DRENDO-1510 file (C-alpha; in Angstrom, 1 decimal, always signed):
<recs>
REC; n; res; u; v; w
REC; 1; MET; -82.2; -116.8; +10.6 .
REC; 2; GLU; -81.1; -116.5; +7.0 .
REC; 3; GLU; -84.0; -114.2; +6.2 .
REC; 4; GLY; -83.1; -112.0; +9.1 .
REC; 5; ALA; -79.5; -111.8; +7.9 .
REC; 6; HIS; -80.7; -110.9; +4.5 .
REC; 7; CYS; -82.7; -108.0; +5.8 .
REC; 8; THR; -79.8; -106.8; +8.0 .
REC; 9; ALA; -77.4; -106.7; +5.0 .
REC; 10; GLU; -80.0; -104.9; +2.9 .
REC; 11; ARG; -80.6; -102.3; +5.6 .
REC; 12; GLY; -76.8; -101.9; +5.8 .
REC; 13; LEU; -76.6; -101.1; +2.1 .
REC; 14; LEU; -79.5; -98.7; +2.2 .
REC; 15; GLU; -78.0; -97.0; +5.3 .
REC; 16; ALA; -74.7; -96.6; +3.3 .
REC; 17; VAL; -76.5; -95.0; +0.4 .
REC; 18; SER; -78.4; -92.7; +2.8 .
REC; 19; ARG; -75.2; -91.6; +4.4 .
REC; 20; ILE; -73.5; -91.0; +1.1 .
REC; 21; THR; -76.4; -88.8; +0.1 .
REC; 22; MET; -76.2; -87.0; +3.4 .
REC; 23; PHE; -72.5; -86.4; +3.1 .
REC; 24; SER; -73.0; -85.0; -0.4 .
REC; 25; THR; -75.9; -82.6; +0.5 .
REC; 26; THR; -74.9; -81.3; +4.0 .
REC; 27; ALA; -71.8; -79.4; +3.1 .
REC; 28; SER; -71.3; -76.2; +5.1 .
REC; 29; PRO; -71.7; -72.8; +3.4 .
REC; 30; ASP; -68.0; -72.2; +3.6 .
REC; 31; GLU; -67.3; -75.6; +1.9 .
REC; 32; GLU; -69.8; -74.8; -0.8 .
REC; 33; GLN; -68.1; -71.5; -1.5 .
REC; 34; ASN; -64.7; -73.2; -1.7 .
REC; 35; GLN; -66.1; -75.9; -4.0 .
REC; 36; PRO; -66.5; -74.3; -7.5 .
REC; 37; LYS; -69.5; -75.1; -9.5 .
REC; 38; ALA; -69.0; -75.9; -13.1 .
REC; 39; GLU; -71.4; -75.2; -15.9 .
REC; 40; ILE; -71.1; -76.8; -19.4 .
REC; 41; SER; -73.0; -76.2; -22.5 .
REC; 42; CYS; -72.8; -79.0; -25.0 .
REC; 43; GLN; -72.4; -77.6; -28.5 .
REC; 44; VAL; -72.0; -79.2; -31.9 .
REC; 45; SER; -68.6; -78.8; -33.5 .
REC; 46; LYS; -68.5; -76.0; -36.0 .
REC; 47; GLU; -66.4; -78.3; -38.2 .
REC; 48; ASN; -69.5; -80.3; -39.0 .
REC; 49; PRO; -72.3; -77.9; -39.4 .
REC; 50; GLU; -74.3; -80.3; -41.4 .
REC; 51; LYS; -74.7; -82.7; -38.5 .
REC; 52; ASP; -77.4; -80.5; -36.7 .
REC; 53; GLY; -79.1; -83.7; -35.6 .
REC; 54; LEU; -76.3; -84.4; -33.2 .
REC; 55; GLN; -77.1; -81.2; -31.1 .
REC; 56; ASP; -80.2; -82.7; -29.5 .
REC; 57; SER; -78.4; -85.9; -28.6 .
REC; 58; SER; -75.5; -83.9; -27.2 .
REC; 59; ALA; -77.9; -81.9; -25.1 .
REC; 60; SER; -79.6; -85.0; -23.7 .
REC; 61; LEU; -76.1; -86.2; -22.5 .
REC; 62; SER; -75.2; -82.9; -20.9 .
REC; 63; PRO; -74.2; -83.1; -17.2 .
REC; 64; ASN; -76.1; -81.4; -14.5 .
REC; 65; SER; -75.0; -77.8; -14.2 .
REC; 66; SER; -74.9; -78.0; -10.4 .
REC; 67; MET; -72.2; -80.7; -10.4 .
REC; 68; THR; -69.0; -79.8; -8.5 .
REC; 69; THR; -65.7; -79.8; -10.4 .
REC; 70; LYS; -64.8; -83.2; -9.1 .
REC; 71; GLU; -68.1; -84.7; -10.0 .
REC; 72; LEU; -67.8; -83.2; -13.5 .
REC; 73; GLN; -64.4; -84.7; -14.0 .
REC; 74; GLU; -65.8; -88.1; -13.0 .
REC; 75; TYR; -68.7; -87.6; -15.5 .
REC; 76; TRP; -66.3; -86.9; -18.4 .
REC; 77; ARG; -64.1; -89.8; -17.5 .
REC; 78; ASN; -67.1; -92.1; -17.7 .
REC; 79; GLU; -68.3; -90.5; -21.0 .
REC; 80; LYS; -64.8; -90.9; -22.5 .
REC; 81; SER; -64.5; -94.5; -21.4 .
REC; 82; GLN; -67.9; -95.4; -22.8 .
REC; 83; CYS; -66.8; -94.1; -26.3 .
REC; 84; ILE; -64.0; -96.6; -26.4 .
REC; 85; GLN; -64.9; -100.2; -27.0 .
REC; 86; VAL; -63.2; -102.4; -24.5 .
REC; 87; LYS; -62.1; -105.6; -26.0 .
REC; 88; LEU; -61.6; -108.5; -23.6 .
REC; 89; LEU; -59.4; -111.5; -24.1 .
REC; 90; PHE; -60.2; -114.9; -22.5 .
REC; 91; GLU; -57.4; -117.3; -21.6 .
REC; 92; ILE; -57.7; -120.7; -19.8 .
REC; 93; PRO; -54.1; -121.5; -18.8 .
REC; 94; SER; -54.7; -124.2; -16.2 .
REC; 95; THR; -57.2; -126.5; -14.5 .
REC; 96; ARG; -57.5; -128.4; -11.3 .
REC; 97; ILE; -59.4; -131.5; -10.3 .
REC; 98; VAL; -61.7; -131.1; -7.2 .
REC; 99; GLU; -62.7; -134.2; -5.3 .
REC; 100; HIS; -65.5; -134.2; -2.6 .
REC; 101; HIS; -67.0; -137.2; -0.9 .
REC; 102; LEU; -69.6; -137.8; -3.6 .
REC; 103; SER; -68.4; -135.8; -6.5 .
REC; 104; LYS; -65.4; -135.1; -8.7 .
REC; 105; TYR; -65.1; -132.4; -11.3 .
REC; 106; VAL; -62.6; -130.1; -13.1 .
REC; 107; MET; -62.3; -126.4; -12.4 .
REC; 108; TYR; -61.1; -124.3; -15.3 .
REC; 109; LYS; -59.1; -121.1; -14.5 .
REC; 110; ILE; -60.2; -118.2; -16.7 .
REC; 111; ILE; -58.1; -115.1; -17.1 .
REC; 112; ILE; -59.9; -112.1; -18.5 .
REC; 113; LEU; -57.8; -109.2; -19.6 .
REC; 114; GLN; -58.1; -106.1; -21.8 .
REC; 115; THR; -56.5; -106.2; -25.2 .
REC; 116; GLY; -54.5; -103.4; -26.9 .
REC; 117; SER; -52.5; -102.4; -23.8 .
REC; 118; PHE; -50.7; -103.8; -20.8 .
REC; 119; ASP; -53.4; -104.8; -18.4 .
REC; 120; SER; -52.2; -105.0; -14.8 .
REC; 121; ASN; -55.7; -105.5; -13.5 .
REC; 122; LYS; -56.6; -108.8; -15.1 .
REC; 123; SER; -59.5; -110.7; -13.6 .
REC; 124; VAL; -59.2; -114.4; -12.6 .
REC; 125; ILE; -62.2; -116.6; -12.0 .
REC; 126; GLU; -62.8; -120.4; -11.9 .
REC; 127; ARG; -65.7; -122.3; -13.5 .
REC; 128; ARG; -66.6; -125.9; -13.9 .
REC; 129; TYR; -68.2; -127.7; -16.9 .
REC; 130; SER; -71.7; -127.6; -15.4 .
REC; 131; ASP; -71.3; -123.7; -15.1 .
REC; 132; PHE; -70.5; -123.5; -18.8 .
REC; 133; GLU; -73.4; -125.9; -19.6 .
REC; 134; LYS; -75.8; -123.8; -17.6 .
REC; 135; LEU; -74.7; -120.6; -19.4 .
REC; 136; HIS; -75.2; -122.2; -22.8 .
REC; 137; ARG; -78.6; -123.5; -21.9 .
REC; 138; ASN; -79.7; -120.1; -20.6 .
REC; 139; LEU; -78.4; -118.2; -23.6 .
REC; 140; LEU; -80.2; -120.6; -26.0 .
REC; 141; GLU; -83.5; -119.3; -24.5 .
REC; 142; ASP; -82.8; -115.8; -25.8 .
REC; 143; PHE; -80.2; -116.2; -28.5 .
REC; 144; SER; -81.0; -119.5; -30.3 .
REC; 145; GLU; -80.4; -118.0; -33.8 .
REC; 146; GLU; -77.1; -116.3; -32.8 .
REC; 147; LEU; -75.8; -119.6; -31.3 .
REC; 148; GLU; -76.7; -121.8; -34.3 .
REC; 149; ASP; -73.0; -121.9; -35.4 .
REC; 150; VAL; -71.5; -121.9; -31.9 .
REC; 151; SER; -70.4; -125.4; -30.9 .
REC; 152; PHE; -70.4; -126.4; -27.2 .
REC; 153; PRO; -68.2; -129.3; -26.0 .
REC; 154; LYS; -70.3; -132.3; -25.2 .
REC; 155; LYS; -70.0; -134.5; -22.1 .
REC; 156; ALA; -68.1; -137.7; -22.5 .
REC; 157; LEU; -69.3; -140.8; -20.9 .
REC; 158; THR; -65.8; -141.8; -19.9 .
REC; 159; GLY; -62.4; -140.2; -19.7 .
REC; 160; ASN; -63.6; -136.8; -18.5 .
REC; 161; PHE; -60.5; -136.5; -16.2 .
REC; 162; THR; -57.9; -137.5; -18.8 .
REC; 163; GLU; -55.3; -135.0; -19.8 .
REC; 164; GLU; -56.4; -135.2; -23.4 .
REC; 165; ILE; -60.0; -134.4; -22.7 .
REC; 166; ILE; -59.2; -131.6; -20.3 .
REC; 167; ASN; -56.8; -129.9; -22.8 .
REC; 168; GLU; -59.4; -130.2; -25.5 .
REC; 169; ARG; -62.0; -128.6; -23.3 .
REC; 170; LYS; -59.6; -125.8; -22.3 .
REC; 171; LEU; -59.3; -124.8; -25.9 .
REC; 172; ALA; -63.0; -125.3; -26.6 .
REC; 173; PHE; -64.1; -123.2; -23.7 .
REC; 174; LYS; -61.6; -120.5; -24.6 .
REC; 175; ASP; -63.0; -120.3; -28.2 .
REC; 176; TYR; -66.6; -120.5; -26.8 .
REC; 177; LEU; -66.1; -117.4; -24.6 .
REC; 178; ARG; -64.4; -115.6; -27.5 .
REC; 179; ARG; -67.4; -116.3; -29.8 .
REC; 180; LEU; -69.9; -115.2; -27.2 .
REC; 181; TYR; -68.1; -112.0; -26.5 .
REC; 182; SER; -67.9; -111.2; -30.2 .
REC; 183; MET; -71.7; -110.9; -30.3 .
REC; 184; LYS; -72.8; -107.5; -28.9 .
REC; 185; TYR; -76.2; -108.6; -27.6 .
REC; 186; ILE; -74.8; -111.6; -25.9 .
REC; 187; ARG; -71.8; -109.9; -24.2 .
REC; 188; ARG; -74.2; -107.2; -22.9 .
REC; 189; SER; -76.8; -109.7; -21.7 .
REC; 190; LYS; -77.4; -110.2; -18.0 .
REC; 191; LYS; -76.9; -114.0; -18.3 .
REC; 192; PHE; -73.4; -113.6; -19.8 .
REC; 193; ILE; -72.3; -111.0; -17.3 .
REC; 194; ASP; -73.8; -113.1; -14.4 .
REC; 195; PHE; -71.8; -116.1; -15.5 .
REC; 196; LEU; -68.6; -114.1; -15.2 .
REC; 197; THR; -69.4; -112.2; -11.9 .
REC; 198; LYS; -72.3; -113.7; -10.0 .
REC; 199; PRO; -70.5; -116.5; -8.1 .
REC; 200; GLU; -67.9; -114.1; -6.7 .
REC; 201; LEU; -70.6; -111.5; -5.8 .
REC; 202; GLN; -72.6; -114.2; -4.0 .
REC; 203; GLU; -69.5; -115.2; -2.0 .
REC; 204; ALA; -68.8; -111.5; -1.2 .
REC; 205; TYR; -72.4; -111.0; +0.0 .
REC; 206; SER; -72.2; -114.1; +2.1 .
REC; 207; CYS; -69.0; -112.8; +3.8 .
REC; 208; LEU; -70.7; -109.4; +4.2 .
REC; 209; ARG; -73.7; -111.0; +5.9 .
REC; 210; GLY; -71.4; -112.9; +8.2 .
REC; 211; GLY; -69.5; -109.8; +9.2 .
REC; 212; HIS; -66.3; -110.8; +7.4 .
REC; 213; TYR; -65.8; -107.4; +5.9 .
REC; 214; THR; -62.1; -107.8; +5.0 .
REC; 215; LYS; -62.7; -110.9; +2.9 .
REC; 216; ALA; -65.8; -109.4; +1.4 .
REC; 217; LEU; -63.9; -106.2; +0.4 .
REC; 218; GLU; -61.1; -108.2; -1.2 .
REC; 219; ILE; -63.6; -110.1; -3.4 .
REC; 220; LEU; -65.6; -107.0; -4.3 .
REC; 221; LEU; -62.6; -105.0; -5.4 .
REC; 222; GLU; -61.6; -107.9; -7.7 .
REC; 223; VAL; -65.2; -108.1; -9.2 .
REC; 224; ILE; -65.8; -104.3; -9.6 .
REC; 225; GLY; -63.0; -104.0; -12.2 .
REC; 226; LEU; -64.5; -106.8; -14.4 .
REC; 227; GLN; -68.0; -105.4; -13.9 .
REC; 228; GLU; -66.8; -102.0; -15.1 .
REC; 229; ARG; -65.4; -103.5; -18.3 .
REC; 230; LEU; -68.4; -105.6; -19.0 .
REC; 231; THR; -71.0; -102.9; -18.4 .
REC; 232; ARG; -69.5; -99.8; -20.0 .
REC; 233; GLY; -72.8; -99.0; -21.6 .
REC; 234; ASN; -74.8; -99.2; -18.4 .
REC; 235; PRO; -72.7; -97.6; -15.6 .
REC; 236; VAL; -75.7; -97.7; -13.1 .
REC; 237; SER; -75.5; -101.6; -13.0 .
REC; 238; ILE; -72.4; -101.5; -10.8 .
REC; 239; VAL; -73.9; -99.2; -8.2 .
REC; 240; PRO; -75.0; -102.1; -5.9 .
REC; 241; THR; -71.4; -103.4; -5.8 .
REC; 242; LEU; -70.1; -99.9; -5.1 .
REC; 243; CYS; -72.5; -99.6; -2.2 .
REC; 244; ALA; -71.4; -103.0; -0.9 .
REC; 245; ILE; -67.8; -101.7; -0.9 .
REC; 246; VAL; -69.0; -98.6; +1.0 .
REC; 247; VAL; -70.5; -100.8; +3.6 .
REC; 248; CYS; -67.2; -102.8; +4.0 .
REC; 249; HIS; -65.1; -99.6; +4.3 .
REC; 250; LYS; -67.6; -98.1; +6.7 .
REC; 251; ASP; -67.5; -101.1; +9.0 .
REC; 252; LEU; -63.7; -101.4; +8.7 .
REC; 253; ASP; -63.4; -97.7; +9.9 .
REC; 254; ASN; -62.1; -96.4; +6.5 .
REC; 255; PRO; -64.3; -93.3; +6.1 .
REC; 256; ALA; -62.2; -91.7; +3.4 .
REC; 257; SER; -62.5; -94.9; +1.2 .
REC; 258; ALA; -66.1; -95.2; +2.0 .
REC; 259; PHE; -66.7; -91.7; +0.9 .
REC; 260; GLU; -64.6; -92.2; -2.3 .
REC; 261; TYR; -66.7; -95.2; -3.4 .
REC; 262; GLY; -69.9; -93.4; -2.3 .
REC; 263; GLU; -69.1; -90.6; -4.6 .
REC; 264; LYS; -68.5; -93.0; -7.5 .
REC; 265; ALA; -71.9; -94.6; -6.9 .
REC; 266; LEU; -73.6; -91.2; -6.8 .
REC; 267; SER; -71.9; -90.0; -10.0 .
REC; 268; ARG; -73.2; -93.1; -11.8 .
REC; 269; LEU; -76.7; -92.5; -10.4 .
REC; 270; ARG; -76.7; -88.9; -11.7 .
REC; 271; LEU; -75.7; -90.0; -15.2 .
REC; 272; LYS; -78.8; -92.0; -15.8 .
REC; 273; PRO; -81.3; -91.5; -12.9 .
REC; 274; SER; -84.0; -93.4; -14.7 .
REC; 275; GLN; -82.0; -96.7; -14.5 .
REC; 276; THR; -81.6; -96.6; -10.7 .
REC; 277; THR; -81.4; -100.1; -9.2 .
REC; 278; PHE; -81.4; -101.5; -5.7 .
REC; 279; CYS; -79.5; -104.5; -4.6 .
REC; 280; HIS; -81.1; -107.3; -2.6 .
REC; 281; PHE; -78.8; -109.9; -1.2 .
</recs>
């Protein structure tokens, strides 16, 4: 049953991508005439004639000359945003103790926001000690040298639920995330990004498979903002999430929103077509 649901969800995504492509390529002749095409030639600034080597790199980044004006604007927005290093700040303001029949653990509330300006779209996630522990173990496989001086809070045999221990770990995990994010190769690694986004994506995909499109859309819209900040250097990586949002809007009868997010997905695919990825959930 689960495998059948998996296939159904995958077919839904592929159908959404197919429809997006169809919408973008089947415009009527009148529409094409009314949609101006923009052509751009990337040139090296005359102010720096000695930097001739930059001309080839600029040409390699040039947008497709057949892009519409709207697609071109989206292209340059992406290019501009990638030139600006996004610095994220991690805060752990609170915790909560979760008790099940056979287990008891502490959930740490993590707030992730952009520094340097007022950030109204801060991301909020929750992780437990074992999630941090798994992240650290996974990162050691690839970044053992980089993590030599990064301390990880050890488990205590007793007193794990005392206010003193919980407060100590709040500060320790905040510093731990700050240290990880300060290292370029770690903050760009799939393991670090998965730690911050994968649980929510899995919950959203589960809702999507179950036909709970409103709940799935709510989660996906929260995740996509964080994904965009974490993956500025690889815009194609968020295409699967954009496609999932398209599926939600399509099944909630929001064609305009579905088309909007479809265009966003296609614009990212056009930027770096060699990095096209497909989502399997």
